[in-house]
C-alpha positions in Angstrom: 76.0 209.7 64.2 74.6 210.8 60.3 71.3 209.3 60.8 68.4 211.2 63.0 64.8 210.8 64.2 62.3 210.7 61.4 64.7 209.7 58.6 63.6 206.8 55.8 66.2 204.0 56.1 66.6 200.7 54.6 68.0 197.5 56.2 71.0 196.6 54.3 71.7 193.3 56.2 70.4 190.8 58.6 67.3 189.1 58.7 64.9 192.2 57.4 67.1 192.9 54.8 65.7 195.3 52.1 63.0 196.4 54.3 62.5 200.0 54.7 61.1 201.9 57.7 61.0 205.0 59.5 63.8 205.9 62.4 61.9 206.0 65.8 64.4 206.8 67.9 68.3 206.8 67.9 70.6 205.5 70.4 73.9 207.5 69.9 76.0 206.0 72.6 75.2 202.4 71.7 75.3 203.6 67.8 71.8 201.9 67.0 68.7 203.2 66.0 64.8 201.9 66.5 63.1 201.1 63.0 59.5 201.3 62.8 58.6 197.6 62.0 61.9 196.3 61.8 63.5 193.5 64.0 60.8 192.0 65.9 61.4 189.9 68.7 58.6 187.7 70.7 59.1 188.3 74.6 57.0 186.2 76.9 55.1 188.7 79.7 53.9 187.2 83.1 50.4 188.3 84.2 50.7 191.5 86.4 47.4 190.9 88.1 45.8 187.8 89.8 43.2 187.2 87.2 45.5 187.9 84.1 46.8 185.5 81.9 50.6 185.4 80.4 50.8 186.6 77.0 53.4 187.0 74.1 54.1 190.1 73.2 56.0 191.2 69.6 58.4 194.3 70.5 60.8 195.9 68.2 64.8 196.0 69.4 67.2 198.6 67.8 69.4 197.7 64.6 73.1 198.9 64.6 73.9 201.8 62.7 76.2 200.0 60.4 73.2 197.8 59.3 71.2 200.8 57.8 71.4 203.0 54.8 69.5 206.3 54.4 67.0 206.8 51.4 67.5 209.7 49.4 64.0 211.5 49.5 64.6 212.2 46.0 65.8 209.3 43.8 64.4 206.7 46.6 68.0 205.1 46.8 70.7 204.4 49.2 72.6 207.5 49.6 75.5 208.6 52.1 75.3 211.6 54.1 77.6 214.6 53.7 77.9 218.3 55.3 77.4 221.5 53.9 77.3 225.3 54.6 74.0 226.9 53.5 73.5 230.7 54.6 76.0 229.9 57.4 74.6 227.1 59.1 75.9 223.4 58.7 73.0 221.2 57.2 72.8 217.3 56.0 73.1 216.8 52.4 72.5 213.9 50.3 75.6 212.5 48.3 73.2 211.4 45.6 71.1 214.0 44.5 72.7 217.1 46.6 69.1 217.4 48.3 69.1 218.8 52.0 67.9 216.3 54.5 67.5 218.5 57.3 
């Protein structure tokens, strides 16, 4: 996967289209990412102790990688990710500006 934890991404489809956020967690086997402040769903929670009340909690759910585009830190636009050898190491590079992303 070309998107990693800490990257700033933009949602390109779905109910949260055109919103941006930071990647909190990556699920490579499911090909999904958890983005801060995106894809909230309401979950009903039962009371855990005798005197507590039940409540409705908003929870963030993962988004598929195909619905997310990486934002170039230099141009602040959507970009694709490439790989380049720099000093004997493979690094992620923005295709638009050539900025190193690692």
